[in-house]
C-alpha positions in Angstrom: -25.5 6.6 37.9 -24.2 8.7 35.0 -21.4 7.8 32.5 -21.5 4.0 33.1 -20.8 4.3 36.8 -19.3 1.4 38.7 -20.7 -0.8 41.5 -19.0 -1.4 44.9 -16.6 -3.9 43.4 -15.4 -1.3 40.8 -16.7 -3.4 38.0 -18.4 -1.5 35.2 -22.2 -1.6 35.1 -22.9 -2.0 31.4 -25.9 -0.7 29.6 -26.6 -0.2 26.0 -25.7 3.5 25.2 -23.7 5.3 22.6 -20.0 6.1 22.3 -19.2 9.1 20.1 -16.3 8.7 17.7 -14.1 11.8 17.4 -11.7 11.7 14.4 -8.6 13.8 14.4 -6.9 12.4 11.3 -6.9 15.8 9.7 -5.3 17.5 12.8 -3.3 15.0 14.9 -2.9 12.6 12.0 -1.3 15.4 9.9 1.3 15.7 12.6 2.7 12.4 11.5 6.3 13.1 10.5 6.5 13.5 6.7 2.8 14.2 6.3 1.3 17.3 4.7 -2.1 17.6 3.0 -3.5 20.2 0.6 -6.9 21.8 1.3 -8.5 19.7 -1.4 -7.1 16.5 0.0 -8.5 17.4 3.5 -11.9 18.0 2.0 -11.9 14.6 0.3 -11.0 12.9 3.5 -13.6 14.9 5.5 -16.3 13.8 3.0 -15.3 10.1 3.5 -15.2 10.5 7.3 -18.7 11.8 7.1 -19.7 8.8 5.0 -18.1 6.6 7.7 -20.4 8.2 10.3 -17.9 9.7 12.7 -19.6 12.1 15.2 -16.8 14.8 15.1 -14.2 15.7 12.6 -11.4 17.7 14.0 -10.6 19.6 10.7 -7.4 21.3 11.9 -5.9 24.0 14.0 -7.2 27.2 12.5 -4.7 29.5 14.2 -1.6 27.6 13.1 -1.5 28.7 9.4 -3.6 30.3 6.6 -3.8 26.8 5.0 -5.2 25.2 8.2 -7.7 28.1 8.7 -8.9 27.7 5.1 -9.3 23.9 5.4 -11.3 24.3 8.6 -13.4 27.0 7.0 -14.2 25.0 3.9 -14.8 21.7 5.7 -17.1 23.5 8.2 -19.2 24.9 5.4 -19.4 21.7 3.4 -19.9 19.0 6.0 -23.4 19.2 7.4 -24.4 16.0 9.2 -21.1 15.7 11.2 -19.8 18.1 13.8 -16.7 20.0 12.7 -14.1 21.0 15.3 -11.1 23.3 15.3 -8.3 23.0 17.9 -7.2 26.1 19.8 -4.8 26.6 22.6 -6.1 28.5 25.7 -5.0 31.7 23.9 -7.8 34.1 23.0 -6.4 34.8 19.6 -6.5 31.0 18.9 -10.1 30.7 20.1 -11.1 33.7 17.9 -9.5 32.2 14.9 -11.3 28.9 15.5 -14.6 30.8 15.9 -14.1 32.7 12.6 -13.1 29.5 10.7 -16.2 27.6 12.0 -18.6 30.5 11.2 -21.5 29.1 9.1 -21.0 25.5 10.2 -24.1 23.4 11.0 -22.5 21.7 14.0 -19.4 23.6 15.1 -17.2 22.7 18.0 -14.2 24.5 19.5 -11.7 22.2 21.2 -9.3 24.1 23.5 -6.4 22.7 25.5 -3.6 23.5 27.9 -0.8 21.6 29.6 -1.7 20.5 33.1 1.1 18.2 34.3 3.8 19.6 36.5 6.5 18.7 34.1 4.7 20.5 31.2 3.7 23.5 33.3 7.3 24.0 34.6 9.3 23.3 31.4 6.8 24.2 28.6 4.3 26.7 29.9 6.4 28.1 32.7 3.2 29.0 34.6 1.8 27.9 37.9 -1.4 25.9 38.4 -3.5 29.0 39.3 -2.5 30.7 36.0 -3.3 27.6 34.0 -6.7 27.2 35.6 -7.5 30.9 34.9 -6.4 30.6 31.2 -8.5 27.4 30.8 -11.7 29.0 32.2 -11.2 32.2 30.2 -10.7 30.2 26.9 -13.9 28.2 27.5 -15.8 31.4 28.3 -14.5 33.0 25.1 -15.3 29.9 23.0 -18.9 29.9 24.3 -19.4 33.3 22.5 -18.9 31.5 19.2 -20.4 28.0 19.7 -22.5 26.0 22.1 -20.3 22.9 21.8 -17.0 23.4 23.6 -14.5 20.6 24.4 -11.6 21.1 26.9 -8.5 19.0 27.2 -5.9 19.1 30.0 -2.8 18.0 28.1 -0.7 15.2 29.7 -3.7 14.4 32.0 -2.3 11.0 32.9 0.8 12.6 34.5 -1.2 15.4 36.1 -1.6 15.7 39.8 -5.1 14.6 40.4 -5.7 17.1 43.1 -5.2 19.8 40.4 -6.9 17.8 37.6 -10.3 17.4 39.1 -10.8 21.1 40.1 -9.6 22.1 36.7 -12.3 19.9 35.0 -15.0 21.1 37.4 -14.1 24.7 36.6 -14.3 24.4 32.8 -17.6 22.4 33.0 -19.0 25.2 35.2 -18.0 27.7 32.5 -19.8 25.7 29.8 -17.6 22.9 28.5 -19.8 20.2 27.1 -17.0 17.6 26.7 -13.9 17.1 28.9 -11.2 15.1 27.3 -8.6 13.0 29.3 -5.6 12.7 27.0 -2.8 10.2 27.6 -0.6 12.6 25.6 2.7 10.6 25.8 1.2 7.1 25.8 2.4 6.4 29.3 -0.6 4.9 31.0 -1.8 1.3 31.2 -5.4 0.0 30.8 -5.8 -0.6 34.5 -4.4 2.8 35.5 -6.4 4.6 32.8 -9.6 2.9 33.7 -9.1 3.9 37.3 -8.5 7.5 36.3 -11.9 7.6 34.4 -13.6 6.1 37.5 -12.0 8.6 39.8 -13.0 11.5 37.5 -16.6 10.4 37.6 -16.5 10.1 41.4 -14.5 13.3 42.2 -15.8 15.9 39.7 -19.1 17.0 41.2 -20.6 18.4 37.9 -19.2 15.7 35.6 -22.8 14.6 34.7 -23.1 17.9 32.7 -20.3 16.9 30.2 -19.3 13.9 28.1 -16.0 12.2 29.1 -13.7 11.8 26.2 -10.3 10.1 25.9 -7.4 10.7 23.5 -4.7 8.0 23.8 -1.3 8.0 22.1 0.4 4.8 21.2 4.0 5.2 22.4 3.8 1.8 24.3 1.4 0.2 21.8 -1.5 0.6 24.3 -3.6 3.3 22.8 -6.5 1.1 21.7 -6.4 -1.0 24.9 -6.4 2.2 27.0 -9.3 3.7 25.0 -11.4 0.5 25.5 -10.6 0.4 29.2 -11.9 4.0 29.4 -15.1 3.1 27.7 -15.5 0.2 30.2 -15.3 2.7 33.0 -17.6 5.4 31.7 -15.9 7.4 28.9 -18.4 8.1 26.1 -16.2 9.6 23.4 -13.1 8.1 21.9 -10.6 10.2 19.9 -8.2 8.8 17.4 -7.1 8.5 13.8 -7.8 6.1 11.0 -4.9 3.7 10.5 -3.5 4.9 13.9 -1.8 8.0 12.4 -0.5 10.8 14.5 2.4 12.3 16.4 5.3 10.0 17.1 3.9 6.4 17.3 0.5 7.7 16.5 -3.0 7.6 18.1 -5.5 5.0 18.9 -6.5 3.4 15.6 -10.2 4.2 15.3 -11.0 1.2 13.2 -9.7 -1.1 15.9 -11.6 0.8 18.6 -14.8 0.7 16.6 -14.7 -3.0 15.8 -13.6 -3.9 19.3 -16.8 -2.2 20.6 -19.0 -3.8 18.0 -17.5 -7.3 17.9 -17.4 -7.5 21.7 -20.7 -5.7 22.3 -21.5 -8.5 24.8 -18.7 -7.1 26.9 -18.9 -3.3 26.4 -22.6 -3.0 25.9 -22.3 0.2 23.8 -23.1 1.2 20.3 -21.5 3.7 17.8 -23.0 5.5 14.8 -20.4 4.1 12.4 -21.2 2.4 9.1 -18.5 -0.2 9.4 -18.7 -1.1 5.7 -17.0 2.3 5.1 -14.0 1.4 7.2 -12.0 -0.3 4.4 -12.6 2.5 1.8 -11.7 5.2 4.4 -8.5 3.4 5.4 -7.4 3.0 1.8 -8.2 6.6 0.9 -6.2 8.0 3.8 -3.3 5.7 3.2 -3.1 6.8 -0.4 -3.4 10.5 0.3 -1.0 10.5 3.2 1.5 8.3 1.4 1.8 5.8 4.4 1.3 2.2 3.4 -0.8 -0.1 5.6 1.1 -3.0 7.1 -0.1 -6.3 5.7 -1.0 -7.7 9.1 -2.7 -4.5 10.4 -5.8 -5.4 12.4 -9.1 -4.8 10.6 -7.7 -3.1 7.4 -4.5 -4.9 6.6 -4.2 -6.9 3.3 -3.8 -10.1 5.3 -6.4 -9.4 8.0 -8.8 -11.9 6.6 -6.5 -14.3 4.8 -5.8 -17.8 6.0 -2.5 -19.6 4.9 -2.2 -22.4 7.4 -3.5 -25.7 6.1 -5.2 -26.4 9.4 -6.8 -23.0 9.5 -7.9 -23.3 5.9 -9.5 -26.7 6.5 -11.5 -25.4 9.5 -12.4 -22.2 7.7 -13.9 -24.0 4.7 -16.0 -26.1 7.0 -17.2 -23.1 9.1 -15.9 -19.5 8.7 -16.4 -18.6 12.3 -13.7 -21.1 13.4 -11.1 -18.5 12.5 -13.0 -15.4 11.7 -14.6 -13.3 14.4 -15.8 -10.6 11.9 -17.2 -10.9 8.4 -14.7 -9.3 5.9 -17.6 -7.6 4.1 -18.7 -5.9 7.3 -15.5 -3.7 7.3 -15.3 -3.1 3.6 -12.4 -5.5 3.1 -11.8 -6.2 -0.6 -11.1 -9.5 -2.2 -9.0 -10.5 -5.2 -11.6 -10.6 -7.9 -10.3 -10.4 -11.4 -13.1 -8.8 -13.5 -11.7 -6.5 -16.1 -9.4 -6.7 -19.1 -8.4 -4.8 -22.3 -11.7 -5.6 -24.0 -13.8 -4.1 -21.2 -15.6 -0.8 -21.9 -16.5 2.3 -20.0 -19.7 0.8 -18.6 -17.8 -2.1 -17.0 -15.1 0.1 -15.7 -17.6 2.5 -14.2 -19.6 -0.3 -12.6 -16.6 -1.9 -11.0 -15.3 1.4 -9.7 -18.7 2.1 -8.2 -18.5 -1.2 -6.4 -15.2 -0.1 -5.0 -16.7 3.2 -3.8 -15.6 5.5 -6.6 -18.5 7.3 -8.3 -17.2 9.1 -11.4 -18.9 11.8 -13.5 -19.1 11.4 -17.2 -16.1 13.8 -17.7 -14.1 12.1 -15.0 -14.7 8.7 -16.7 -13.6 10.1 -20.1 -10.4 11.4 -18.5 -9.6 8.1 -16.7 -10.6 5.7 -19.5 -7.5 6.2 -21.7 -5.2 5.5 -18.8 -7.2 2.4 -17.9 -6.8 1.1 -21.5 -3.0 1.7 -21.4 -2.9 -0.3 -18.2 -5.1 -3.1 -19.6 -2.9 -3.4 -22.7 0.1 -4.0 -20.4 -1.7 -6.6 -18.1 -3.7 -9.7 -19.0 -6.2 -9.0 -16.3 -6.9 -5.9 -14.2 -7.7 -6.5 -10.6 -9.4 -4.5 -7.9 -6.0 -3.5 -6.6 -5.0 -2.3 -10.0 -8.1 -0.1 -10.1 -7.3 1.3 -6.6 -3.8 2.2 -7.7 -5.2 3.8 -10.9 -7.7 5.9 -8.9 -5.0 6.8 -6.4 -2.8 8.1 -9.2 -5.7 10.0 -10.8 -6.6 11.6 -7.5 -3.0 12.7 -7.0 -3.2 14.5 -10.3 -6.5 16.2 -9.2 -5.6 17.2 -5.6 -2.1 18.5 -6.2 -1.6 21.1 -8.9 0.2 19.5 -11.8 2.7 22.4 -12.1 5.3 20.0 -13.6 4.3 17.0 -15.7 6.4 14.0 -16.9 6.6 13.8 -20.6 9.2 10.9 -21.1 12.2 9.1 -19.6 15.1 7.3 -21.2 17.5 5.4 -19.0 20.7 3.6 -19.9 22.4 1.4 -17.3 24.3 -1.8 -17.0 27.5 -3.4 -15.8 29.7 -1.3 -18.1 27.6 1.9 -18.2 27.2 4.6 -15.7 23.5 5.0 -15.1 22.3 7.9 -17.2 18.8 9.3 -17.4 17.3 11.7 -19.9 14.0 13.2 -18.8 11.6 15.6 -20.5 9.3 17.6 -18.2 6.5 20.0 -19.1 7.1 23.1 -16.9 4.3 25.3 -15.4 4.5 27.7 -18.4 3.8 24.8 -20.8 7.3 24.6 -22.2 9.1 21.3 -22.4 12.5 21.0 -20.8 15.0 18.2 -21.3 17.9 17.3 -19.0 20.4 14.4 -18.9 22.3 13.4 -15.7 24.2 10.4 -14.3 23.8 8.9 -10.9 24.6 5.9 -8.7 21.6 4.1 -10.1 18.8 4.7 -12.6 16.4 6.4 -10.0 19.2 8.6 -8.7 20.0 9.7 -12.3 16.3 10.4 -12.9 16.0 12.5 -9.8 19.1 14.5 -10.6 17.9 15.2 -14.1 14.6 16.4 -12.7 16.4 18.6 -10.2 18.3 20.4 -13.0 14.9 21.4 -14.4 13.1 22.4 -11.1 13.3 26.0 -10.0 13.8 24.9 -6.3 16.3 22.6 -4.8 15.1 19.6 -2.8 16.8 16.7 -1.0 15.4 13.2 -1.3 15.1 11.8 2.2 13.1 8.6 1.7 12.4 6.2 -1.1 10.2 3.1 -0.9 8.8 0.7 -3.5 5.9 -1.7 -3.0 4.1 -4.0 -5.4 0.4 -2.9 -5.5 -0.6 -6.0 -7.4 0.7 -9.5 -7.9 2.5 -11.1 -10.8 5.4 -10.3 -13.1 3.3 -7.5 -14.7 2.4 -6.0 -11.3 1.9 -2.3 -10.8 4.7 -0.9 -8.7 4.0 2.1 -6.4 6.8 4.4 -5.2 6.6 6.6 -2.2 9.2 9.5 -2.0 9.7 12.1 0.6 11.8 15.3 -0.2 13.0 18.0 2.1 12.9 21.6 1.0 15.4 24.2 1.8 13.4 25.4 4.8 13.4 21.9 6.3 9.8 21.0 5.6 9.1 17.5 4.3 6.7 16.6 1.4 5.5 13.2 0.3 4.9 12.1 -3.3 3.6 8.9 -4.7 3.6 7.4 -8.2 2.3 4.1 -9.7 3.3 2.4 -13.0 4.2 -1.0 -14.3 7.6 0.6 -15.0 9.2 1.3 -11.6 11.5 4.0 -13.0 8.5 5.9 -14.4 6.7 5.4 -11.1 9.8 6.9 -9.3 9.8 9.9 -11.6 6.0 10.4 -11.1 6.5 10.2 -7.3 9.4 12.7 -7.3 7.5 15.2 -9.5 4.4 14.7 -7.3 6.3 15.6 -4.2 7.7 18.8 -5.8 4.2 19.7 -7.0 2.9 19.2 -3.5 5.5 21.5 -2.1 4.6 24.2 -4.6 0.9 23.8 -4.1 1.1 23.9 -0.3 3.4 27.0 -0.5 0.6 28.7 -2.5 -2.0 27.7 0.1 0.0 28.8 3.0 0.0 25.4 4.6 2.6 24.1 7.1 3.1 20.3 6.6 4.5 19.8 10.1 3.6 23.1 11.7 5.7 25.3 13.9 3.2 25.8 16.8 2.5 23.6 19.8 -0.1 21.2 18.3 0.0 18.1 20.4 -2.3 16.9 23.1 
């Protein structure tokens, strides 16, 4: 029986086979409110996802903007061992754009989708089921002109009339779809319901054995991972999701949780993946840094506290036998400890070796560029931790990935009980000239941002400001995340790190403005204006 078919008692018959991991961080993940990536940032993430070993990278939605088309095109040409996919509506122009963007890819896939639930067909598509079926078949047929590997998704499948869903899946498979995806688009289903839907799909779609069953679960009720695992129990052999659970609204299934659930409970699921789990931690941190979304401390698998034990009873048992309170080895998921290994007397060789251990492989020129900034940090801190180095590399990568159109030269702030907070800031403009401005504000950060605004050529509105301590101690590095809204309503994120929180705030604010200008040049749309959800 194909696809992990069930016995008469509807209990899954487990056998050791492979579940494909489909990562949509660069497409659905970028739909997270406030997210927006440059092409270079997407390529860095795609390289790391390939290192992680995912089977498919959904690089974007080629038809949505010139920036998305370019990112899909470049990722498709660069990534060789991983399949690269582009999303496309069941619109022939969308499919053609995806085909052009994927031209030259070693393993291309076109992923086309259409709404299939009555509520979506009536209020969004305003088409009847027959029209939807014809559009789906025609889109798959068109996609097969470009690629052999075609995936089809009936959007809002969990709220779709099953008497329409199964013939729709049968028709697209007959037309050549190699993967059929069952999305829980609004996160409405429960594990029992979703597992039953997969079982019924296997039973009632006659040609289902010619395609892989995939699932794409949203997390509106916090059930995305549970629903994904229930689908695997019942025959699904591809799981879609995002690293760190990013995505539209409450996000998608967190792939790191799905992967480790399948591996840690292999006795129950009886399946394997092609993932190098040691790359989970580095991948999670890279994506957190680039997106500007911190990882909650108690986040499963990748959170800072995921493998820390504070209870005295737990500590006592752990010291006697780790497995008493650890079901996974921290090293197996690339979790990092608190080693203190570097200081102001350390040289380039020590810095390069430690960064290599953390997954950063620098060229000679990159090391020369980074080293002076490391020495400045080491002079301010007695010891430099792994977390310090992560923050340093995050700051360095922000400078590399986003054009440094404006650069911070210096800041002077005066504030106190009797003084109105006043900031004087000097910024190097894109033409190389230095501009100085002084402004007052309700606080020092507000004054700094207002002073910067008087220099920028565009007006922006600060919508979010968050501070977190990257490292511990009184000399900790502080990291600031800022989001600004441009005049057209688009939102851009910026981050900055420094031992001086005011300087970190200025860096973050300038980084957000630089990101806005860079993405404007690339033609990217941070949140997009087209229907991009499934």
